[in-house]
C-alpha positions in Angstrom: 0.0 0.0 0.0 1.4 3.4 -1.0 0.8 6.5 0.9 0.1 9.6 -1.2 0.8 13.0 0.2 -1.4 15.8 -0.8 0.3 19.1 -1.6 -1.3 22.0 0.2 -0.5 25.5 -1.1 -1.3 26.9 2.4 1.8 25.1 3.7 3.9 27.5 1.6 2.0 30.4 3.0 2.7 29.4 6.6 6.4 29.2 5.9 6.8 32.8 4.6 8.8 35.5 6.4 6.2 38.1 7.3 7.0 41.8 7.4 4.4 44.3 8.7 5.0 48.0 7.7 2.8 50.8 8.9 3.2 54.5 8.3 1.5 55.8 11.5 1.0 59.2 13.0 0.3 59.4 16.7 1.4 56.0 17.7 1.5 56.8 21.4 -2.3 57.5 21.3 -3.1 54.5 19.0 -0.8 51.7 20.4 -3.6 49.3 21.3 -5.4 49.8 17.9 -2.0 49.3 16.2 -1.3 46.0 18.0 -4.7 44.7 17.3 -4.2 45.4 13.6 -1.4 42.9 13.2 -2.1 40.4 16.0 -3.7 37.8 13.8 -0.9 37.9 11.2 1.9 37.5 13.8 4.6 39.1 11.6 8.3 38.2 12.1 9.3 41.9 11.6 7.5 45.1 12.3 8.6 48.3 10.6 7.1 51.6 11.7 7.4 55.1 10.1 6.5 57.7 12.8 7.8 61.2 12.5 6.4 62.6 15.7 8.1 60.5 18.4 11.2 61.4 20.4 13.8 58.8 21.4 12.5 58.4 24.9 8.9 57.9 23.6 10.1 55.2 21.3 11.9 53.4 24.2 8.7 53.8 26.3 6.5 52.1 23.7 7.3 48.4 24.0 5.4 45.9 21.8 5.0 42.6 23.5 7.0 39.7 22.0 9.1 42.1 19.8 12.5 43.7 20.4 13.5 47.1 19.1 16.2 46.5 16.5 16.8 50.1 15.2 15.4 53.5 15.5 16.1 57.0 14.1 14.9 60.3 15.3 15.8 63.4 13.3 16.9 66.3 15.5 17.2 69.2 13.0 13.5 69.7 12.2 10.6 70.1 14.6 9.0 66.7 13.9 
């Protein structure tokens, strides 16, 4: 008796490296809404573009199960 395996294209989808990018304004006031927006996807990497946070605000905005890898805050312009 031979065993036949069925190819499931969803298996490939589950093995993809997932990146979530969001251009967000006002993250400190929308953090819970932001987290809920990607919770089901469980991305491996999150990239945020936020022009209105200072270094200390970024450090004070942890996202559970993720580690801050890099940040940049421009100091020459107001925002």
